C-alpha positions as CSV (number, residue, x, y, z in Angstrom):
1,S,3.2,-11.1,5.1
2,F,5.8,-11.3,8.0
3,Y,7.1,-14.7,6.5
4,E,8.0,-12.7,3.4
5,L,9.6,-9.9,5.6
6,I,11.8,-12.5,7.4
7,L,12.4,-14.3,4.3
8,N,14.0,-11.3,2.6
9,K,15.7,-10.2,5.8
10,I,13.4,-7.0,6.1
11,F,13.1,-7.8,9.8
12,N,15.0,-7.4,12.9
13,I,14.7,-7.5,16.7
14,K,13.9,-3.9,16.9
15,S,11.0,-4.0,14.3
16,L,9.7,-7.2,16.1
17,I,9.5,-5.4,19.4
18,S,7.8,-2.2,17.9
19,S,5.4,-4.4,15.9
20,V,4.3,-6.2,19.3
21,F,4.1,-2.9,21.0
22,I,1.8,-1.5,18.4
23,L,-0.4,-4.5,18.5
24,I,-0.7,-4.3,22.3
25,I,-1.6,-0.6,22.0
26,Y,-4.3,-1.3,19.4
27,L,-5.7,-4.2,21.5
28,F,-5.9,-2.0,24.6
29,F,-6.3,1.7,23.6
30,D,-7.8,1.3,20.2
31,N,-10.1,4.2,20.1
32,L,-7.7,6.6,21.7
33,L,-4.5,6.0,19.6
34,S,-5.3,4.1,16.5
35,S,-5.7,7.2,14.5
36,Y,-2.3,8.6,15.4
37,F,-0.7,5.3,14.2
38,V,-2.4,5.6,10.8
39,Y,-1.1,9.3,10.4
40,F,2.3,8.1,11.3
41,S,2.4,5.0,9.1
42,I,1.5,7.3,6.0
43,I,4.3,9.7,7.2
44,F,6.7,6.6,7.6
45,I,6.1,5.7,4.0
46,L,6.9,9.1,2.5
47,F,9.9,9.3,5.0
48,L,11.2,6.0,3.7
49,F,11.4,7.3,0.1
50,F,14.3,9.6,1.3
51,Y,15.7,7.5,4.2
52,K,16.1,4.0,3.1
53,K,18.3,2.9,5.8
54,F,15.3,2.8,8.1
55,F,13.4,0.2,5.8
56,E,14.1,-2.6,8.5
57,L,12.6,-0.7,11.3
58,F,9.7,1.0,9.7
59,I,8.3,-1.4,7.0
60,P,7.2,-4.2,9.7
61,I,5.5,-1.5,11.6
62,I,3.6,-0.2,8.5
63,I,2.6,-3.8,7.7
64,T,1.3,-4.3,11.3
65,I,-0.7,-1.2,11.2
66,F,-2.0,-2.0,7.7
67,L,-3.1,-5.7,8.6
68,I,-4.9,-4.5,11.9
69,E,-6.7,-1.7,10.1
70,M,-7.6,-4.1,7.2
71,H,-9.1,-6.5,9.8
72,K,-11.0,-3.7,11.3
73,L,-12.5,-2.6,8.0
74,I,-13.6,-6.1,7.3
75,L,-15.3,-6.3,10.5
76,V,-17.0,-2.8,10.1
77,D,-17.7,-2.7,6.4
78,R,-16.8,-5.9,4.4
79,N,-18.4,-4.5,1.3
80,M,-16.1,-1.3,1.4
81,F,-13.1,-3.7,1.9
82,Y,-13.8,-5.8,-1.1
83,T,-14.7,-2.8,-3.1
84,L,-11.4,-1.1,-2.5
85,L,-9.5,-4.4,-3.1
86,L,-11.4,-4.6,-6.4
87,V,-10.4,-1.0,-7.4
88,C,-6.8,-1.9,-6.5
89,F,-6.8,-5.1,-8.9
90,I,-8.5,-3.1,-11.7
91,N,-5.9,-0.3,-11.3
92,D,-3.0,-2.9,-11.5
93,T,-4.6,-4.7,-14.4
94,F,-5.2,-1.6,-16.5
95,A,-1.8,-0.3,-15.7
96,Y,-0.3,-3.5,-17.1
97,I,-2.6,-3.7,-20.1
98,I,-2.3,0.0,-21.2
99,G,1.4,0.1,-20.5
100,K,2.1,-3.1,-22.6
101,N,-0.1,-2.2,-25.6
102,I,0.5,1.7,-25.7
103,G,4.0,1.7,-24.2
104,G,5.9,4.9,-24.0
105,K,8.3,6.6,-21.7
106,L,9.2,5.0,-18.5
107,I,8.4,7.0,-15.3
108,I,11.1,5.8,-12.8
109,P,13.1,3.1,-14.6
110,S,15.7,2.8,-11.8
111,I,12.8,1.9,-9.4
112,S,10.1,0.2,-11.5
113,P,11.6,-0.7,-15.0
114,K,8.1,-1.5,-16.7
115,K,6.0,1.2,-15.3
116,T,5.1,3.8,-18.2
117,W,3.4,7.0,-18.3
118,S,0.6,5.6,-20.4
119,G,-0.1,2.8,-18.0
120,T,0.0,5.1,-14.8
121,I,-2.2,7.8,-16.3
122,G,-4.7,5.1,-17.8
123,S,-5.0,3.3,-14.6
124,F,-5.1,6.5,-12.6
125,S,-8.1,7.8,-14.8
126,I,-10.0,4.6,-14.3
127,S,-9.5,4.4,-10.6
128,F,-10.5,8.2,-10.3
129,V,-13.7,7.6,-12.2
130,I,-14.5,4.7,-10.0
131,F,-14.0,6.6,-6.8
132,I,-16.1,9.5,-8.3
133,F,-18.7,7.2,-8.9
134,M,-18.5,5.7,-5.5
135,S,-19.5,9.4,-4.3
136,F,-16.0,10.3,-3.0
137,S,-15.1,14.1,-3.5
138,L,-12.9,15.3,-6.3
139,F,-10.0,15.8,-3.8
140,Q,-10.4,12.4,-2.2
141,S,-10.7,10.6,-5.5
142,V,-7.4,12.2,-6.7
143,V,-5.5,11.3,-3.4
144,L,-6.8,7.8,-3.4
145,S,-6.0,7.1,-7.0
146,A,-2.6,8.4,-6.5
147,S,-2.0,6.4,-3.5
148,L,-2.1,3.4,-5.6
149,F,0.8,4.6,-7.7
150,I,2.8,5.8,-4.8
151,G,2.2,2.5,-2.7
152,D,3.3,0.4,-5.8
153,I,6.5,2.6,-6.4
154,F,7.3,2.4,-2.6
155,F,7.3,-1.5,-2.6
156,S,9.2,-1.6,-6.0
157,L,11.6,0.7,-4.1
158,V,11.8,-2.0,-1.2
159,K,12.4,-4.6,-3.7
160,R,15.3,-2.8,-5.4
161,K,16.8,-2.0,-2.0
162,F,16.9,-5.6,-0.9
163,Q,17.6,-6.9,-4.6
164,I,14.6,-9.2,-5.0
165,K,12.1,-9.7,-7.8
166,D,9.2,-10.8,-5.7
167,F,8.7,-11.0,-1.9
168,S,8.1,-14.7,-2.2
169,N,6.7,-17.3,-4.7
170,I,3.5,-18.3,-2.5
171,L,1.3,-17.3,-5.3
172,K,3.6,-18.9,-8.0
173,S,4.0,-16.7,-11.0
174,H,2.1,-13.9,-9.2
175,G,4.7,-13.6,-6.5
176,G,4.0,-13.2,-2.8
177,I,1.3,-11.8,-0.7
178,L,3.0,-8.3,-0.5
179,D,3.4,-8.3,-4.2
180,R,-0.2,-8.4,-4.6
181,L,-1.0,-5.9,-1.6
182,D,1.7,-3.4,-2.3
183,S,-0.6,-0.6,-3.8
184,F,-3.4,-1.5,-1.5
185,I,-1.6,-1.0,1.5
186,L,-1.3,2.8,1.2
187,L,-4.8,3.0,-0.3
188,L,-6.3,1.4,2.7
189,L,-4.4,3.7,5.1
190,I,-5.4,6.9,3.2
191,F,-9.1,5.6,3.2
192,K,-8.8,5.3,7.0
193,L,-7.5,8.8,7.2
194,F,-10.3,10.2,5.3
195,S,-12.7,8.2,7.2
196,L,-11.4,9.7,10.4
197,I,-11.5,13.3,9.1
198,Y,-14.7,13.1,7.1
199,F,-16.5,10.4,9.0
200,L,-16.9,8.2,5.8
């Protein structure tokens, strides 16, 4: 992930220092402060939709927090990690299939030139049903399903900002690691937030 950030020049010395600082805090003060970093990382993502000039500073920080939280979830509940990852892939797949076959009006063509209303509504509905089936509440299911769309749009915005099609070609025709994890990043952070609030 960091290789892809460096490759596309979405990384500078300030973000490197910030990422290392966050990593040290997680290692030594995990139980005390980790929840605050999750809150702030979600706020950073929403903040960057409106203040794109801070991409280089905040995106590496968000990625750092995400990777640490992903590692923690794997250690604590591996089944949940793979389940959330599977929902993410199902969401992306159905968005592509429905959007391609039904088509229709584009949502935000200036950011994501292929994302249609039909594909988004279809993938949102499928993700929502899966989360309900997993015993999440109505509110949680709506927010988690919406986070998949917002995360995808956010990283599309990043790619438009830096004028790149994919973060790398590590996965050949599938792009890079961040291209596959884009919608998963916000989903996992929101899930962590809910787990802190509702003790999931």
